[in-house]
C-alpha positions in Angstrom: -18.7 1.7 15.1 -18.7 2.3 18.5 -17.4 4.9 20.2 -17.3 6.5 23.4 -16.0 9.5 24.9 -14.8 11.1 27.9 -14.6 14.7 28.4 -13.8 16.2 31.8 -13.9 20.5 31.7 -13.9 22.5 34.3 -14.9 20.2 37.4 -17.7 18.2 35.5 -17.6 15.0 33.6 -19.3 13.8 30.7 -19.4 10.4 29.0 -20.7 9.7 25.7 -21.9 7.2 23.6 -22.2 6.1 19.9 -23.0 3.3 17.6 -23.3 4.0 14.1 -23.0 2.0 11.1 -19.9 2.6 9.4 -16.9 2.0 6.7 -13.3 0.8 6.9 -11.3 2.0 3.6 -8.3 1.1 3.1 -5.9 2.9 0.5 -2.5 2.1 0.8 -1.0 2.2 3.5 -3.3 4.3 5.2 -6.8 3.8 6.9 -9.8 6.0 6.4 -13.2 4.9 9.0 -16.2 7.3 8.0 -19.6 7.3 9.9 -22.5 9.4 10.7 -23.1 10.6 13.6 -26.7 11.5 14.7 -27.6 13.7 17.5 -31.9 12.4 17.8 -32.3 16.2 19.7 -31.4 18.1 16.8 -32.0 15.3 13.9 -28.7 16.4 12.6 -26.5 14.2 11.0 -22.7 14.9 11.4 -20.2 12.9 9.0 -17.1 11.6 10.9 -13.4 10.6 9.7 -10.2 9.3 11.5 -7.7 8.8 9.1 -5.7 6.1 10.2 -1.4 7.5 8.9 1.3 5.3 8.4 3.4 7.5 10.9 1.0 6.4 13.8 -1.0 9.8 13.8 -4.4 10.4 13.6 -6.7 12.6 12.4 -10.4 13.5 13.1 -12.6 15.4 11.1 -15.5 16.4 12.2 -18.5 18.5 10.1 -18.4 19.6 6.8 -18.0 23.0 5.4 -17.6 26.0 7.8 -18.6 23.7 10.7 -15.9 21.5 9.6 -13.2 20.8 12.3 -10.0 18.9 12.3 -8.0 17.3 14.8 -4.2 15.7 14.5 -3.3 13.6 17.0 0.4 13.0 17.2 1.9 11.3 20.2 3.4 13.2 23.0 3.3 16.4 21.3 1.6 19.7 20.7 -0.3 20.5 17.6 -2.1 24.3 17.2 -5.6 24.4 15.5 -8.7 26.7 15.2 -12.0 25.5 16.2 -14.8 27.9 14.3 -17.6 29.6 16.0 -20.3 32.0 15.8 -18.2 33.9 17.4 -15.2 34.1 15.3 -11.8 31.8 15.3 -10.5 30.4 19.2 -7.1 29.3 18.9 -6.1 25.8 20.1 -3.8 23.6 20.8 -3.9 19.7 21.0 -2.0 18.3 23.2 -2.2 14.2 22.6 -0.6 11.9 25.8 -1.5 8.5 24.8 -2.6 6.4 21.6 -3.3 3.3 20.9 -4.5 1.3 17.9 -5.1 -2.2 17.9 -6.0 -4.4 14.5 -6.3 -7.8 13.3 -3.9 -9.0 10.8 -6.0 -8.6 8.1 -6.9 -4.7 9.4 -10.6 -5.7 9.0 -11.6 -4.9 13.0 -9.7 -3.5 15.9 -9.8 -0.9 18.3 -8.5 3.1 18.7 -7.8 4.7 22.2 -6.9 8.5 22.1 -6.0 10.6 25.2 -5.3 14.1 24.9 -5.9 17.8 26.0 -7.0 21.1 24.7 -5.3 24.5 25.4 -5.6 27.4 24.9 -3.1 30.5 25.8 -1.0 27.6 27.6 -4.3 27.4 30.3 -5.7 23.9 29.8 -9.5 23.5 28.6 -9.9 20.2 29.5 -8.4 15.8 29.3 -10.1 13.8 26.5 -10.5 10.4 26.4 -11.7 9.0 22.5 -12.4 5.1 22.1 -13.2 3.6 19.4 -14.3 0.1 18.2 -14.6 -1.2 14.5 -15.1 -3.9 11.9 -16.1 -4.7 8.8 
């Protein structure tokens, strides 16, 4: 799996790239892409799952236990979520502005593109882009 993220927050821009081995699992009409994100500085591994739903939505689950967070992406919709921090829950809103999923006919490879904004109390926290390339 090749993941690229682009973040724009408070006038700052960050780009990150990850190349991790992963799994593509098909259950009925739903696809799951799973991999472990490795942080070289902290030497930690974080499980990540992309769930591609039949209705075109994507659920991104990152972490586990108390550090687990889910992002629900539905084109042109705002979805409420809570982000857990050591200081408590922060209520957030995800506004997805772009979803593009391209898959090979046999679903063995493809590309996922998601653009979204995070908001709190109707104020924009930042703009984000996810790009995931996968193949079996």
